[in-house]
C-alpha positions in Angstrom: 3.4 -24.2 18.2 5.9 -22.3 16.4 5.7 -22.3 12.6 7.6 -22.5 9.6 6.8 -19.6 7.6 7.7 -18.5 4.6 6.8 -15.0 2.4 7.1 -14.5 -1.2 7.5 -11.2 -2.7 9.2 -7.3 -2.7 11.5 -6.9 0.3 14.8 -5.1 1.1 17.2 -4.8 -1.1 14.3 -3.5 -3.1 12.9 -0.3 -2.4 10.3 0.0 0.3 7.6 1.0 -0.9 3.7 -0.2 0.2 4.5 -4.0 -0.6 8.2 -4.5 0.9 7.5 -2.5 3.8 4.1 -4.7 4.3 6.5 -7.9 4.1 9.0 -7.0 6.3 6.4 -5.9 9.0 4.3 -9.3 8.3 7.4 -11.1 8.8 8.1 -9.5 12.3 4.5 -10.1 13.1 5.0 -13.7 12.7 8.4 -13.5 14.7 6.5 -12.1 17.4 4.3 -15.4 17.6 7.2 -17.2 17.4 7.4 -18.3 14.1 10.3 -19.4 12.6 10.3 -16.6 9.1 12.0 -16.3 5.8 11.3 -13.6 2.8 12.4 -14.8 -0.7 12.5 -12.0 -3.0 13.4 -10.8 -5.8 17.2 -9.8 -7.1 14.8 -8.7 -10.6 11.5 -7.5 -9.8 10.5 -5.8 -13.3 12.4 -5.2 -16.7 13.3 -1.9 -17.3 11.1 -0.9 -19.6 7.7 -2.1 -17.6 9.4 -0.2 -14.4 8.0 3.6 -14.3 9.9 5.0 -11.7 13.7 5.7 -11.2 15.6 2.9 -9.0 13.8 -0.4 -8.2 16.7 -0.9 -5.3 17.3 1.2 -2.1 20.8 2.2 -0.7 19.2 2.0 3.2 20.2 -0.6 5.2 18.7 -4.0 5.2 16.0 -4.4 7.7 17.4 -5.9 11.4 16.3 -9.4 12.3 14.9 -10.5 9.4 15.6 -13.4 6.9 15.8 -12.8 3.5 16.6 -14.5 0.7 17.3 -12.9 -3.2 16.0 -15.9 -5.3 13.6 -14.9 -7.6 14.2 -13.0 -11.1 10.7 -12.4 -12.7 11.7 -12.7 -16.3 13.8 -15.7 -16.0 12.3 -19.3 -15.6 15.1 -21.0 -14.0 15.7 -18.3 -11.3 11.6 -19.7 -10.7 12.9 -23.4 -10.4 15.4 -22.5 -8.4 13.3 -20.4 -5.8 10.9 -23.2 -5.9 12.5 -26.1 -5.2 14.3 -24.2 -2.4 11.0 -23.5 -0.8 10.2 -27.0 -1.6 12.7 -28.6 0.0 12.4 -26.2 3.2 9.1 -28.1 3.7 7.0 -24.8 5.4 4.1 -25.0 7.4 2.7 -22.1 5.3 4.1 -20.3 2.3 2.4 -16.6 1.7 2.1 -15.1 -1.8 1.9 -11.1 -1.7 0.5 -10.6 -5.3 -0.7 -7.5 -6.5 0.2 -7.8 -10.4 -1.1 -10.0 -12.9 2.6 -9.8 -14.7 3.9 -12.3 -11.5 1.4 -14.9 -12.5 3.6 -17.2 -14.3 6.1 -16.8 -12.1 4.4 -17.1 -8.6 2.4 -19.8 -9.9 5.1 -22.3 -11.4 6.9 -21.5 -7.9 4.0 -22.1 -6.1 3.1 -25.6 -8.2 7.0 -26.3 -7.2 6.6 -26.2 -3.7 3.1 -28.0 -3.5 5.2 -30.8 -4.6 6.4 -31.7 -0.8 2.7 -32.7 0.3 3.2 -30.8 2.9 3.3 -26.9 2.6 -0.1 -25.1 2.5 0.1 -22.1 0.3 -2.1 -18.4 0.6 -2.2 -15.7 -1.4 -2.3 -12.2 0.3 -4.1 -10.2 -2.8 -4.0 -6.6 -3.4 -5.5 -6.8 -6.4 -6.7 -9.6 -8.9 -8.2 -7.4 -11.9 -5.4 -4.8 -12.3 -5.7 -0.9 -12.0 -4.2 -0.6 -15.7 -5.1 -3.9 -17.3 -2.9 -5.5 -20.1 -3.6 -8.4 -22.3 -3.0 -11.7 -20.6 -4.2 -10.8 -17.3 -6.9 -13.6 -16.9 -4.8 -16.5 -17.7 -1.8 -15.0 -15.9 -3.9 -14.5 -12.9 -6.1 -18.0 -13.6 -2.9 -19.6 -13.6 -1.4 -18.5 -10.1 -4.8 -18.7 -7.9 -5.6 -21.8 -9.3 -2.1 -23.4 -7.7 -2.8 -21.7 -4.3 -5.1 -23.1 -1.2 -6.6 -20.1 0.2 -6.8 -16.4 -0.1 -6.2 -13.0 2.0 -8.3 -10.5 0.0 -7.2 -7.0 1.2 -10.4 -5.7 0.4 -13.8 -6.6 -0.1 -14.2 -6.0 -4.1 -10.6 -8.0 -4.3 -12.6 -10.4 -2.2 -15.4 -10.5 -5.2 -12.9 -10.8 -7.8 -11.6 -13.7 -5.8 -14.7 -15.3 -5.5 -14.9 -15.0 -9.8 -11.9 -16.2 -10.5 -11.5 -19.4 -7.3 -15.6 -20.0 -5.8 -14.5 -23.0 -4.2 -11.4 -22.2 -2.0 -11.7 -20.7 1.1 -10.7 -16.9 1.3 -11.1 -14.0 4.2 -11.4 -10.6 4.0 -8.5 -9.0 5.8 -8.2 -5.4 6.1 -4.7 -3.7 6.1 -2.8 -3.7 9.5 -1.7 -0.1 10.7 2.0 0.8 9.0 3.4 0.9 12.7 7.4 0.9 11.3 7.9 4.4 10.7 7.8 5.8 13.9 6.2 8.0 15.8 5.0 10.9 15.3 6.6 14.6 15.8 5.4 18.0 16.6 4.4 19.6 13.5 7.0 22.4 14.3 9.8 19.3 13.9 8.6 17.7 11.0 8.4 21.6 9.0 11.9 22.3 9.8 13.1 19.0 9.1 11.4 19.3 5.7 12.2 23.0 5.4 8.2 24.4 5.7 7.3 27.3 6.8 4.8 26.1 9.3 2.6 29.0 9.5 0.5 26.7 6.6 -1.8 24.2 7.1 -1.3 21.1 4.9 -2.9 18.8 3.0 -0.4 15.4 2.2 -0.8 13.5 -1.3 1.6 10.9 -0.5 2.5 8.2 -2.5 4.0 7.1 -5.9 2.0 9.1 -8.7 -0.1 6.8 -11.1 -3.0 8.2 -12.6 -5.3 5.8 -10.8 -4.7 8.3 -8.1 -6.4 11.3 -8.9 -3.4 14.0 -8.1 -5.1 16.0 -10.9 -8.0 15.9 -9.4 -6.3 17.3 -6.3 -4.8 19.8 -8.3 -8.1 21.0 -9.6 -9.8 20.9 -6.4 -7.1 23.3 -5.4 -8.1 25.9 -7.9 -12.0 25.8 -6.9 -12.8 29.4 -5.5 -13.4 27.5 -1.7 -10.1 26.4 -1.2 -9.0 29.8 -3.0 -10.2 31.6 -0.3 -8.2 29.8 2.5 -5.4 31.6 3.7 -2.4 29.7 4.7 -3.3 26.5 2.8 -0.8 24.2 0.6 -1.0 21.1 -1.1 2.0 18.8 -0.3 2.6 16.3 -3.1 5.4 13.8 -1.8 5.9 10.9 -3.8 7.7 10.2 -6.7 6.3 10.0 -10.5 5.7 6.5 -11.6 3.7 8.5 -14.6 4.7 11.2 -17.4 5.3 14.3 -15.0 4.6 16.7 -18.0 0.8 16.6 -17.9 0.8 17.5 -14.1 3.2 20.3 -14.5 0.7 21.3 -17.4 -2.1 21.3 -15.0 -0.1 23.3 -12.4 0.8 25.8 -14.8 -2.6 26.1 -16.5 -4.5 26.2 -13.1 -2.0 29.3 -11.4 -1.5 26.8 -8.7 2.5 27.2 -7.8 2.5 29.2 -5.1 -0.1 27.0 -3.3 2.1 23.7 -3.7 5.2 21.9 -2.4 6.4 19.1 -4.6 8.7 16.7 -2.8 8.7 13.8 -6.2 12.1 12.4 -5.4 11.3 8.9 -3.9 10.3 9.4 0.1 12.8 7.0 2.4 11.2 5.2 4.9 13.0 7.4 7.6 11.5 10.7 6.1 7.7 9.2 6.0 7.1 10.6 9.7 7.9 13.8 8.9 5.6 14.3 6.1 2.6 13.1 7.6 3.5 14.8 10.8 3.7 18.6 9.2 0.1 17.5 7.3 -2.9 18.7 9.0 -5.3 16.3 6.5 -4.8 13.2 4.1 -6.3 13.0 1.1 -6.5 10.1 -1.6 -8.3 11.3 -5.0 -8.5 7.8 -6.0 -9.7 7.6 -8.8 -10.5 3.9 -8.6 -8.8 1.5 -6.3 -8.9 -1.7 -4.3 -7.5 -0.7 -0.6 -4.2 1.7 0.1 -1.6 1.5 2.9 -1.5 5.3 2.8 -4.7 4.9 4.6 -3.3 3.1 7.0 -0.4 5.0 7.7 -2.2 8.3 8.5 -4.5 6.0 10.8 -0.8 5.4 12.8 -0.4 9.2 12.9 -3.4 9.8 14.0 -4.3 12.0 10.5 -8.0 13.0 9.6 -8.5 11.6 6.0 -10.2 12.3 3.2 -10.9 9.7 0.5 -13.1 9.0 -2.6 -15.6 6.4 -2.9 -13.8 4.2 -5.0 -13.1 0.5 -4.4 -12.5 -0.5 -0.5 -11.2 2.9 0.6 -14.6 3.6 2.0 -14.6 0.3 3.7 -11.8 1.9 6.2 -12.8 5.5 6.9 -16.3 6.3 8.6 -17.7 9.3 7.1 -17.9 11.7 9.2 -16.0 10.0 12.0 -12.3 10.6 11.0 -12.5 12.2 7.6 -14.7 12.0 4.5 -15.9 9.8 1.8 -16.2 11.5 -1.4 -17.2 11.1 -4.9 -13.9 11.2 -7.3 -14.7 15.0 -8.2 -12.6 18.2 -8.3 -15.9 19.6 -6.6 -16.4 17.3 -4.0 -13.1 16.6 -3.0 -12.4 20.7 -2.6 -16.1 20.8 -0.5 -14.7 18.0 2.1 -11.4 19.9 2.4 -13.3 23.3 3.1 -15.8 21.6 5.6 -12.8 20.3 7.5 -10.8 23.6 7.7 -14.0 25.4 8.6 -15.1 23.4 11.1 -13.9 22.4 14.6 -14.3 18.8 13.6 -9.8 18.1 13.9 -9.9 17.1 17.3 -12.9 15.0 17.1 -11.7 12.9 14.5 -8.2 12.7 15.7 -10.0 11.3 18.9 -11.9 9.0 16.6 -9.2 7.6 14.7 -7.5 6.5 18.2 -10.0 4.5 19.0 -11.3 3.2 15.3 -7.7 2.0 14.6 -7.8 -0.3 17.2 -8.8 -3.0 15.0 -6.0 -2.9 12.3 -3.4 -4.5 14.8 -0.5 -7.1 13.2 -1.7 -9.4 15.7 -5.1 -9.7 14.7 -4.2 -10.1 10.9 -1.9 -12.8 12.0 -4.3 -14.7 14.1 -6.6 -14.6 11.0 -4.2 -15.9 8.7 -3.5 -18.9 11.2 -7.1 -19.7 11.3 -7.6 -19.6 7.6 -4.5 -21.8 7.5 -6.2 -24.3 9.8 -9.3 -24.9 7.1 -6.7 -25.8 4.3 
């Protein structure tokens, strides 16, 4: 039986990034099950003083086949009322909010309360974070205000599930790992990827991918690159692909201090979706040196492109990367990160890891994700 579903969260015309890309792919997964789906998104997601990047908006075309309505201004309560009443009148069977930041708590909590007045719609939150990476005043009351307006929750990591149970112990939740990002196209050969990116194909590339924030630990990876073990490896470079969401000056200072210029390729503009496959296809190893985390969509992009990984033992990263099977799980320390990278390039594990990835990633289908949401909604 077809359902009417509304997703509330980032989507086109906002930049892809992880959240918008995920929401658009999830909408397509529901459509593949025969559901009628609409995404309600932002005209303004962040006030400019809170947005660390260069632009919140994309010049890429809208994704084909999706119904996206731009209604929400995160700092204009009148728009919250408009969005809430719009969705309430649609009487969808299911409303899914994408919750990642307490700043959105007042906005989303108000919209959810208005929707609930139709006495029909079940409201679920897909929660990336409940306790944020970078804490600010108001986090707890804002989060509590939103969560109290929901009927149930999807946690994207075990640690987030534990946080949810502290806030809302009596409401149902389910842990669902991030599905594969399979919407960036198919892999290409390393030679083709390097030609596209103007890279020397004779080098081996370690990839750090995604927005650069302090908690993601790029500084740890830079220090790892300066470790003697990696300095001795020939034809090895670190490819950094992602926009700075922090002050870049400390990173450039560290690069100069460690004399790493010759070992780095910096591509620190926003990476459009169409180019993602080239960065992953050029890479030999993907490294996520996070200092703390809940989960990361980068892991699932790496799975899609069959790339071995080094991740740190924080949050939910280790839940998705079995140590010694598809990569390495290490402490968030430069020495440990360097040792794992060195072991990878010194061993013959690359082929075995790639084969294991082919098997392991079958767990992360969008169809499975959607079916689990249906099962949770049936309990509400």
